[in-house]
C-alpha positions in Angstrom: -6.9 10.1 -13.2 -4.0 10.7 -15.6 -2.0 7.8 -17.0 1.4 7.3 -15.4 4.3 8.0 -17.7 7.1 5.5 -17.3 10.6 5.1 -18.6 12.1 1.6 -18.7 15.9 1.5 -19.0 17.5 -1.9 -19.6 20.2 -3.2 -22.0 18.6 -6.6 -22.3 16.4 -5.7 -25.2 14.1 -8.8 -25.2 13.5 -8.4 -21.4 12.8 -4.7 -21.7 10.4 -5.1 -24.7 8.4 -7.9 -22.9 8.1 -5.9 -19.7 7.1 -2.8 -21.7 4.3 -4.7 -23.4 3.0 -6.0 -20.1 3.1 -2.6 -18.5 1.4 -0.8 -21.3 -1.4 -3.4 -21.1 -1.9 -2.3 -17.5 -2.7 1.3 -18.6 0.7 3.0 -18.3 2.3 5.1 -21.0 5.8 3.7 -21.4 9.0 4.5 -23.3 11.8 2.0 -23.4 15.5 2.7 -23.9 18.4 0.4 -23.8 21.3 2.3 -22.4 22.2 5.0 -19.9 22.9 7.7 -22.4 19.5 7.3 -24.0 17.9 7.4 -20.5 19.5 10.7 -19.7 18.3 12.1 -23.1 14.8 10.8 -22.5 14.6 12.5 -19.1 15.8 15.8 -20.7 13.0 15.5 -23.2 10.0 14.1 -21.2 8.6 14.4 -17.7 8.2 10.9 -16.3 6.4 9.8 -13.2 8.4 6.6 -12.6 11.6 5.2 -14.1 12.5 1.6 -13.9 16.3 1.5 -14.2 18.7 -1.4 -14.6 22.0 -1.0 -12.7 24.3 -3.1 -14.8 24.6 -1.6 -18.3 27.6 -1.0 -20.5 28.7 2.6 -20.8 26.8 4.8 -18.4 25.7 2.5 -15.6 22.6 2.7 -13.5 24.0 4.6 -10.6 25.5 7.2 -12.8 22.2 7.6 -14.6 20.4 7.8 -11.3 22.6 10.6 -10.1 21.9 12.6 -13.3 18.2 11.9 -13.2 17.9 13.0 -9.5 19.9 16.2 -10.3 17.7 17.1 -13.2 14.3 15.9 -12.1 14.4 15.3 -8.3 10.6 14.5 -8.1 10.7 11.5 -10.4 10.5 8.1 -8.6 13.1 5.6 -9.7 12.9 1.8 -9.2 16.2 0.0 -9.6 16.6 -3.4 -11.2 19.5 -5.3 -9.7 20.7 -8.8 -9.4 22.2 -10.7 -6.5 25.7 -9.7 -7.4 24.9 -6.0 -7.1 22.6 -6.1 -4.1 24.8 -3.5 -2.3 24.4 -1.2 -5.4 20.6 -1.4 -4.9 21.1 -0.1 -1.4 23.5 2.6 -2.7 20.8 3.6 -5.2 18.3 4.1 -2.5 20.8 6.3 -0.7 21.0 8.4 -3.9 17.2 8.9 -3.9 15.8 5.8 -5.6 12.3 4.8 -4.4 13.2 1.1 -4.1 14.9 -1.7 -5.8 13.8 -5.1 -7.1 15.9 -8.2 -7.8 16.2 -9.9 -11.1 14.8 -12.2 -12.2 11.8 -10.0 -11.8 8.3 -11.3 -11.1 6.0 -9.0 -13.1 3.4 -8.8 -10.4 6.1 -7.6 -7.9 7.4 -5.0 -10.4 3.9 -3.8 -11.2 3.2 -3.3 -7.5 6.4 -1.3 -7.0 5.5 0.9 -10.0 2.0 1.4 -8.5 3.5 2.4 -5.1 6.1 4.7 -6.7 3.4 6.4 -8.8 1.2 6.8 -5.8 4.0 8.4 -3.8 4.7 10.8 -6.8 1.1 11.8 -6.9 1.0 12.5 -3.1 4.2 14.6 -3.4 2.8 16.6 -6.3 -0.4 17.2 -4.3 1.6 18.5 -1.3 3.5 20.8 -3.6 0.3 22.1 -5.2 -1.4 22.7 -1.8 1.8 24.4 -0.4 2.0 26.6 -3.5 -1.7 27.5 -3.2 -1.4 28.3 0.5 1.6 30.6 -0.1 -0.3 32.5 -2.8 -3.5 32.8 -0.7 
């Protein structure tokens, strides 16, 4: 089974680096960026399976980034990181195509489980696409 490719986007550098270390130890390939502009650039350059995206960032915020990601790569699964103050924004993100959201402060086990679920959904969708393509060719 291929290793899941993740993008972690969070402007809290220490938090992002700690989460990235823990995730990579669980067998995921992970790239970490610290702002929305870098996230959009990373999505342009790399095909990710799952993106963990903070909502509150200076500059290009999480919802703006989510819109661009879903326009460019609709098949990628996005998990939103939000806090109690922006709970409604987490709901808005799901309406824009996010897989789910998780509240900060994040319990790592909860985040890891959401990543696993999102990756599993991405693999199921890719398999459906492959089998539909194969059927139409046959």
